[in-house]
GULUM-60197 format. One record per residue (C-alpha): x negated, y negated, z; residue in three letters. Coordinates in steps of 0.02 Angstrom, whole numbers, padded with zeros to 5 digits, always signed. Layout:
N
XYZALA...
//
This chain:
441
-01772-03172+01773MET-01623-03069+01831THR-01547-03069+01657SER-01709-02999+01584TRP-01709-02860+01713VAL-01529-02817+01674VAL-01564-02820+01487LEU-01715-02710+01512GLY-01614-02586+01614ALA-01478-02581+01480VAL-01607-02552+01343VAL-01689-02414+01445ALA-01520-02330+01476LEU-01476-02339+01291VAL-01645-02266+01245ALA-01622-02126+01371LEU-01448-02084+01307LEU-01511-02087+01127TYR-01655-01971+01172ALA-01535-01850+01256LEU-01416-01856+01108TRP-01559-01830+00985ASP-01621-01682+01085ARG-01449-01601+01086ILE-01427-01630+00900GLU-01600-01559+00866HIS-01555-01402+00961ARG-01396-01386+00859LYS-01496-01400+00697VAL-01617-01264+00755ILE-01472-01152+00808ALA-01384-01179+00641ALA-01542-01133+00545ALA-01562-00975+00647ARG-01379-00929+00620GLU-01395-00957+00433GLN-01552-00851+00423ALA-01471-00713+00526ASP-01318-00705+00414VAL-01426-00718+00257ALA-01522-00564+00314SER-01363-00462+00288MET-01360-00509+00104GLY-01226-00615+00022GLU-01075-00622+00137VAL-00912-00683+00060VAL-00747-00686+00155PRO-00592-00619+00068ALA-00495-00779+00100SER-00521-00964+00065LEU-00683-01038+00131HIS-00782-01198+00104PRO-00906-01228-00037MET-01018-01377+00001ILE-01098-01490-00130ASP-01267-01535-00050PRO-01292-01678-00174GLY-01139-01769-00107ARG-01161-01729+00078CYS-01201-01885+00180ILE-01234-01794+00346GLN-01084-01872+00434SER-01052-01710+00530GLY-00864-01735+00512ALA-00842-01561+00439CYS-00937-01482+00584ILE-00836-01573+00716ARG-00673-01537+00626GLY-00699-01349+00610CYS-00581-01259+00728VAL-00683-01099+00732GLU-00850-01189+00764LYS-01020-01135+00694GLN-00949-01098+00522VAL-01037-01253+00456ILE-01200-01326+00522GLY-01333-01454+00476LEU-01485-01370+00399VAL-01625-01474+00325GLU-01519-01630+00337GLY-01368-01563+00243ARG-01210-01470+00289ALA-01218-01284+00249HIS-01098-01139+00265LEU-01196-01041+00395ILE-01072-00904+00442ASN-00938-00876+00309PRO-00865-00724+00399MET-00812-00835+00543ALA-00705-00942+00425CYS-00520-00905+00410ILE-00474-01050+00296GLY-00407-01186+00411HIS-00465-01313+00281GLY-00495-01453+00406ILE-00676-01466+00346CYS-00617-01511+00171GLU-00500-01649+00230THR-00627-01711+00359SER-00767-01743+00234CYS-00767-01930+00192PRO-00850-01907+00021VAL-00761-01752-00045GLY-00916-01641-00037ALA-00815-01488+00016ILE-00694-01381-00083GLN-00602-01226-00023LEU-00637-01082-00141VAL-00621-00894-00162TYR-00778-00790-00184GLY-00947-00858-00235SER-01036-00893-00400LYS-01115-00720-00397SER-00992-00616-00297ARG-00809-00617-00341GLY-00653-00584-00239VAL-00511-00488-00321GLU-00339-00564-00293LEU-00167-00546-00373PRO-00128-00672-00509ARG+00019-00777-00447LEU+00116-00922-00519ASP+00160-01077-00419GLY+00308-00986-00341GLU+00207-00834-00284PHE+00279-00722-00419GLN+00165-00597-00504THR+00160-00551-00688ASN+00298-00427-00647GLN+00466-00520-00643PRO+00544-00509-00471GLY+00386-00455-00378ILE+00315-00586-00260TYR+00160-00581-00150ILE+00143-00688+00006VAL+00031-00700+00158GLY-00143-00625+00176GLU-00126-00518+00021LEU-00115-00678-00083SER-00288-00728-00019GLY-00238-00857+00110MET-00252-00830+00297GLY-00170-00922+00442LEU+00004-00893+00511ILE+00068-01064+00458ARG+00016-01030+00277ASN+00102-00859+00281ALA+00263-00936+00347VAL+00264-01071+00214LYS+00228-00948+00074GLN+00366-00832+00131GLY+00488-00976+00140THR+00438-01042-00032ASP+00452-00869-00112ALA+00627-00848-00039ALA+00677-01017-00110ALA+00613-00963-00281SER+00716-00803-00274ILE+00871-00902-00224VAL+00860-01027-00367ARG+00775-00917-00497GLY+00590-00915-00538ALA+00504-00997-00687ALA+00666-01075-00749GLY+00750-00905-00768GLN+00922-00861-00697PRO+00916-00791-00520PRO+00890-00603-00511ARG+01027-00517-00410ARG+01054-00337-00363GLY+01173-00228-00465VAL+01263-00072-00407ALA+01170-00005-00253SER+01023-00125-00270ALA+00997-00261-00139VAL+00955-00437-00196ASP+00785-00429-00114ALA+00676-00304-00023LEU+00542-00378+00091VAL+00397-00260+00127ILE+00307-00309+00285GLY+00373-00386+00447ALA+00231-00506+00485GLY+00244-00696+00479PRO+00261-00703+00288ALA+00390-00564+00282GLY+00490-00636+00426ILE+00496-00809+00346ALA+00546-00737+00177ALA+00684-00631+00254THR+00753-00777+00355LEU+00753-00888+00200GLY+00848-00757+00100LEU+00971-00731+00242MET+01001-00918+00253ALA+01054-00913+00070ALA+01174-00769+00107LYS+01079-00646-00003LEU+01084-00459+00026ASN+00909-00425+00094VAL+00820-00282+00183LEU+00651-00286+00270MET+00540-00130+00277ILE+00395-00115+00399GLU+00280+00034+00421ARG+00253-00006+00606GLU+00334-00141+00714LYS+00419-00308+00690PHE+00285-00442+00704GLY+00149-00375+00590GLY-00038-00381+00621THR-00018-00488+00778ILE+00052-00334+00867MET-00121-00253+00851HIS-00216-00399+00926TYR-00295-00374+01097PRO-00203-00444+01248ARG-00220-00633+01274ALA-00303-00662+01104LYS-00284-00845+01057VAL-00190-00870+00893VAL-00197-01032+00793MET-00026-01054+00716THR+00005-01237+00679GLY+00186-01294+00687ALA+00302-01168+00604LEU+00467-01205+00516ASP+00573-01048+00506LEU+00742-01041+00416PRO+00891-01000+00529LEU+00779-01018+00682TYR+00703-01192+00680GLY+00535-01269+00718ARG+00403-01191+00829VAL+00300-01339+00886ARG+00166-01253+00990GLN+00009-01249+00881LYS-00099-01135+00987THR-00032-00977+01069MET-00090-00816+01146THR-00038-00652+01068LYS+00097-00632+01202GLU+00170-00805+01169GLU+00184-00775+00983LEU+00256-00601+01009VAL+00387-00683+01121ALA+00432-00799+00976VAL+00453-00650+00858TRP+00560-00560+00986GLN+00667-00715+01010ASP+00691-00727+00822ILE+00741-00545+00814PHE+00866-00562+00955GLN+00946-00722+00890LYS+00945-00692+00701VAL+00949-00501+00692ARG+00861-00480+00523PRO+00902-00315+00435PRO+00749-00209+00474LEU+00693-00030+00445VAL+00533+00023+00533THR+00414+00172+00517GLU+00440+00174+00329GLU+00290+00163+00212LEU+00303+00104+00032VAL+00214+00221-00089GLU+00254+00158-00265ARG+00367+00048-00371LEU+00446+00073-00540GLU+00578-00018-00642ARG+00740+00063-00700ASP+00838+00035-00859ASP+00944-00102-00779SER+00791-00206-00734GLY+00801-00164-00550MET+00648-00110-00451TRP+00649+00063-00375ILE+00544+00063-00216VAL+00487+00237-00168HIS+00449+00256+00018THR+00412+00395+00140THR+00600+00406+00170ARG+00662+00407-00009GLY+00700+00275-00139ALA+00778+00101-00126ARG+00831-00017-00266ARG+00809-00205-00269ALA+00816-00348-00392ALA+00669-00434-00307ASN+00525-00366-00202VAL+00423-00475-00085VAL+00256-00394-00040LEU+00198-00462+00129ALA+00078-00320+00166LEU-00071-00409+00241GLY-00251-00360+00204MET-00279-00221+00330ARG-00248-00082+00206GLY-00315+00088+00255ALA-00445+00084+00395PRO-00624+00128+00346ALA-00687+00288+00423LYS-00858+00343+00483LEU-00862+00501+00380GLY-00951+00603+00514VAL-00919+00777+00585PRO-00784+00779+00719GLY-00701+00615+00668GLU-00534+00705+00652GLU-00532+00731+00842HIS-00375+00659+00925PRO-00480+00544+01036LYS-00532+00442+00882VAL-00427+00286+00848ALA-00441+00142+00724TYR-00363+00003+00825ARG-00329-00048+01005LEU-00153-00095+01053LEU-00165-00103+01243GLU-00307-00053+01361PRO-00201+00043+01489GLU-00215+00214+01404PRO-00404+00204+01423PHE-00404+00189+01612SER-00542+00295+01689GLY-00616+00340+01518LYS-00786+00317+01439HIS-00745+00216+01283VAL-00856+00180+01133LEU-00808+00044+01010VAL-00893+00048+00839VAL-00910-00111+00737GLY-00975-00289+00746GLY-00833-00395+00678GLY-00696-00489+00768ASN-00583-00336+00788ALA-00719-00228+00867ALA-00785-00365+00981VAL-00610-00414+01038GLU-00569-00231+01076SER-00726-00213+01182ALA-00684-00375+01273LEU-00504-00320+01303SER-00563-00156+01380LEU-00695-00248+01483SER-00568-00375+01547ASP-00451-00231+01591PHE-00585-00176+01712GLY-00525+00002+01738GLN-00623+00099+01607CYS-00762+00213+01667ALA-00876+00125+01542SER-00862+00015+01387VAL-00996+00027+01253THR-01005-00055+01083ILE-01110+00015+00940SER-01159-00094+00793TYR-01274-00061+00646ARG-01358-00231+00668ARG-01439-00317+00816ASP-01323-00468+00825LYS-01136-00501+00808PHE-01151-00621+00661ALA-00988-00566+00581ARG-00871-00633+00714CYS-00816-00804+00775ARG-00918-00912+00891ALA-00806-00891+01043ASP-00806-00702+01022ASN-00996-00702+01008ARG-01012-00806+01166ARG-00893-00695+01264ARG-00970-00530+01209ILE-01145-00595+01248ASP-01085-00644+01421GLU-01003-00474+01448ALA-01162-00384+01395ILE-01270-00495+01507ALA-01153-00458+01653ALA-01164-00271+01613ARG-00977-00259+01588LYS-01010-00197+01411VAL-01158-00093+01353THR-01225-00143+01182PHE-01310-00016+01067LEU-01387-00121+00927PRO-01450-00047+00764ASN-01352+00112+00798SER-01236+00227+00702ALA-01121+00369+00754VAL-01174+00534+00675VAL-01059+00657+00763GLY-00907+00672+00876VAL-00862+00808+01001THR-00727+00823+01133ALA-00835+00754+01273GLY-00974+00658+01187ALA-01029+00553+01038VAL-01197+00574+00951SER-01284+00419+00884LEU-01438+00373+00786LYS-01524+00221+00864THR-01683+00124+00840GLY-01756+00222+00985GLY-01707+00390+00915GLY-01555+00504+00930PRO-01446+00489+01085THR-01287+00566+01153GLU-01158+00475+01260LEU-01023+00547+01372PRO-00864+00494+01286ASN-00676+00511+01308ASP-00616+00389+01174ALA-00689+00319+01013LEU-00618+00162+00932ILE-00681+00135+00754VAL-00661-00041+00684GLN-00776-00059+00534ILE-00655-00138+00412GLY-00534-00063+00289GLY-00491-00040+00107THR-00393-00188+00035PRO-00228-00134-00042PRO-00278-00188-00218THR-00258-00011-00284GLN-00075-00006-00237ILE-00050-00173-00324LEU-00127-00103-00483LYS-00011+00046-00473SER+00135-00077-00468PHE+00071-00155-00630GLY+00021-00315-00541VAL-00116-00409-00632GLU-00271-00450-00530LEU-00398-00586-00559VAL-00575-00601-00491THR-00621-00772-00420LYS-00802-00829-00425TYR-00814-00982-00314GLY-00650-01051-00380GLU-00506-01143-00301ARG
//
């Protein structure tokens, strides 16, 4: 009798646990369908970097891709199959592809109907122009670990000679290689060239470290283990902005790469000796090889409204301290805008923090950012103006068009983060061939 009671209790417990699990999974399916519909309402959204393409005919609903996704809520189960529900949250980790047990996922650029324009590169990251290499975000691949590997591989190609040709070396006043950009890809390329004893110079328009220097304080950065020539292996796979900046500073102190900052590259041309002449805001430099590690930020997009030229308007947030005691408005709904609003909110010393977005939900940012901004709005640490657009800027206020009609906010600082213009035009001016990818590897 006792054994039947025990068995019955076990069966009841298993049934209860299954019911709870099924309820949780059902909620996830509903949430995924809502997310997919919300993103679909914005039209076709295609990230500029690698992202998953799922073959629904091969999907077996294992959920491995969903569990493996680092960003979360990029992929979800909808109508019994895995779907890409928020492509803008994907930054190309690729774990979904390797997690799928039946090979139903491929990482691709663009979609079947909407292409992504990228430079045409060979297997050594060289363009159609001999001696010009492109690495990092500008090549179409995100992630710091990818950038470091590409920079290292491009340097190795320069050292040994690309495509079976003799190595290109500087003549007369030309350096062997000029690296443009001091982010992860540029740093890795420079260290690789230094390790081979080549004459190399790095040019950066801002500061050593690249895009990471513009991230908000305490932003979590997924790096993966990094292998850097002359420096060694960085084993910590997840860091905050400050931790990664500390790594870059340690590299700079120990290796002392040749660096020129506050110098912007404007155009390239080739001279009669086959060297590249790199024209910058400070003059001209000559090099046998040029490594473009520019990133994808390009020129920031502007609002195009009266008063936008006012000094209080900025297009990025470095640190929140200068905004102490100020009424700040952030414009945008992507990761950069949301993270800026959160950084200012966490700082806790602004007179007010408001975020204006042309839609009613933050569908274009990662799941953790969405959760945090929703919490900040609910706690009234950040004021959200959905379905709004700035129409004018004055010294002490900002005028907006909202769903409820025109409104004016007291304002001391305006941070505009609505994207930017990819630097494809400058590549074309260099004679670099571009190719448009339509859902291709």
